[in-house]
Each structure stands twice: as C-alpha cells, then as structure tokens.
C-alpha positions, -999 to +999 in steps of 0.1 A: +494+449+586+472+457+556+448+431+543+467+428+511+499+420+530+481+393+550+469+377+518+504+377+504+518+363+536+493+334+536+500+327+500+537+325+508+530+301+537+509+278+515+536+279+488+562+269+514+540+241+526+536+228+491+574+230+485+580+211+518+556+183+507+573+181+473+607+180+489+596+151+512+582+133+482+614+137+463+634+124+492+611+094+496+614+085+459+652+089+461+655+067+492+631+040+479+639+042+442+649+006+439+617-007+457+595+015+436+612+004+404+606-033+414+569-027+422+563-008+390+581-034+370+561-062+387+528-044+379+538-040+342+547-078+341+513-087+356+494-064+332+512-077+302+509-113+315+472-109+318+467-096+283+491-122+269+473-150+287+439-138+276+450-135+239+471-166+236+454-190+260+419-181+270+406-168+237+420-198+217+405-222+242+371-204+240+372-208+202+381-245+205+353-251+230+327-233+208+337-254+178+335-286+198+302-279+214+283-274+181+280-311+171+270-320+206+242-294+205+230-309+172+229-343+188+209-328+217+184-312+193+179-346+176+173-363+210+204-384+205+212-379+241+240-405+245+259-390+216+253-355+230+267-366+264+295-389+254+303-378+218+309-397+186+341-402+167+361-369+166+332-350+182+334-349+220+302-348+241+291-324+267+308-343+295+342-341+279+338-305+269+326-295+304+357-313+318+383-299+295+369-265+289+350-258+321+365-223+326+352-211+291+317-199+283+311-229+260+324-253+286+301-238+312+272-241+288+281-278+282+274-284+319+239-270+314+233-292+284+247-322+302+223-316+330+193-314+307+204-345+288+206-366+320+172-351+331+157-363+298+172-397+303+158-400+338+192-399+355+181-373+380+210-373+404+235-368+375+213-341+361+214-323+395+252-327+397+258-310+363+232-283+367+248-274+401+281-269+383+266-245+357+273-209+365+246-188+347+240-151+352+215-142+325+178-139+330+168-168+307+191-198+309+202-193+345+166-195+359+158-224+336+188-243+348+177-239+384+141-248+373+155-280+356+173-289+388+139-285+406+123-308+380+149-335+390+141-331+427+104-335+419+112-368+402+131-378+433+100-369+454+119-341+472+091-316+468+104-293+495+138-288+478+120-285+444+096-258+455+125-238+470+145-240+438+115-230+417+111-199+438+148-192+436+146-195+398+115-173+396+133-146+417+161-145+391+137-141+362+117-108+356+102-115+322+066-127+316+076-160+300+098-177+325+087-161+358+050-171+358+060-205+345+084-211+374+060-196+399+033-221+387+057-250+391+066-238+426+029-238+435+025-273+422+055-285+441+042-268+473+009-286+467+027-320+464+044-313+498+009-303+512+021-267+518-011-252+505-005-218+520+028-213+501+011-227+469-016-201+473+010-173+476+027-185+444-006-186+425-018-152+438+015-137+427+009-150+392-026-135+392-014-102+404+017-098+382+009-118+351-029-120+346-026-121+308+000-149+305-009-185+298-005-193+335-024-162+345-055-170+324-060-203+341-047-196+376-081-189+393-090-226+396-057-233+412-062-204+436-097-218+446-083-253+451-054-240+473-078-219+493-100-249+499-071-269+512-058-241+534 
C-alpha cells in the first residue's frame, strides 16, 4: 500500500470514529432529553433568580443600610457614642443596623463601628464581641479592627491574647502606616506579659523594615531595653 493510501485510510478511520462519537451523543440526548431539559431549565431559573435577588433585594438593602449608617457615623465622629450605638429618633444606631443589615457592606461596617464605640466607652467585652463579628478583607480597616480587639484584651489584662492579635493584624497590613504601629503595639504587649524575646523580635522587625517611620525613628531605645531584659 502506498503512503498516500495509508494516510487516506487513517483519515477515513478517524472520520468514522468521530461519526460514531457523534452518533452516541445524539442517542444519549434523545434518550435523556427530558432530564436534560429539566436540568437546563433549573440552571436558567437559578441564574435568573440570582440576578433578580441581587437587583430587587440585595441592592436595595445595601442602599437602605448606607443611608441609615450615615447619621450614626456622624454621632460617632462627634463622640456621641450612645447615640451612635443606639440611635436617636428615626436614625438607628450601629447595633440596629448591624442586626438588620448584617449581610450588607454597610451592616458589616456597623459592627466595626459598634466595636470601636464600646471600646471608647470602656465596655471591652462588648467591643470584642462586635469586632469579632466584623468581616474585613482590606489592608486598612481589617487590621485596625483586629488591633482594636487587641486593645480591648490589653484593657482586660490578657496580654498574651493581645500580643497574638497585634501580630495577626500586622501580618495583614503591608503599608508603612499601620504595620509598624501594630508591630510596636505587639512589642509592648509582649513586654507586659514579660515575653521580652518576642518583644525584641517585633521591635527589630520595625527597625529592619520601617526605619524611617515614626516608630522606626524611636525604636532603638525599646530594642536596648528588651535586650537588657532578655
């Protein structure tokens, strides 16, 4: 057999194989047409339902929550913490917004503000409770929320938990404003728990990574003090 005939024969065999697969596919579709129709229909319903739910439920609730959180934020900025937490007149406070709109971005932010408000009032356990509920993923507010929780633990004299949280917060922050600040707080909390080795590690990280920051320019004295304790 010539090479050309071999090539033609192989091409015919491949074509037959493709036709056989197509034939099996057609038979499968014919035999399961009802099931396939139900599955496709269900998928369409789910997709349309998702977009409908998002447009007519989630988006309006997000707008409502954003409108309602604005007065509470104003109260917070004015240090009217009870009004910020519990609301006034037709304006709900952070607690109500967090409860009714917790699944929205504004409702989630209300948990953060509620935690900060309780922290400022000295109600440290409630501050922890609300800050734990806050679900932050950015590199500014999320680390600060964890840091605020650590502040509450410091006030409760739980320095071990506080130092761990400060380090966790610092690990989530890569900028030169919050990371050295949180590392410094971690070092101070470690010192309060008499873990001077860990305090030294935190201070030396600041010196190495952020020498030109506010914390970095004064960190040498803390390093020397921690070394002396170690």
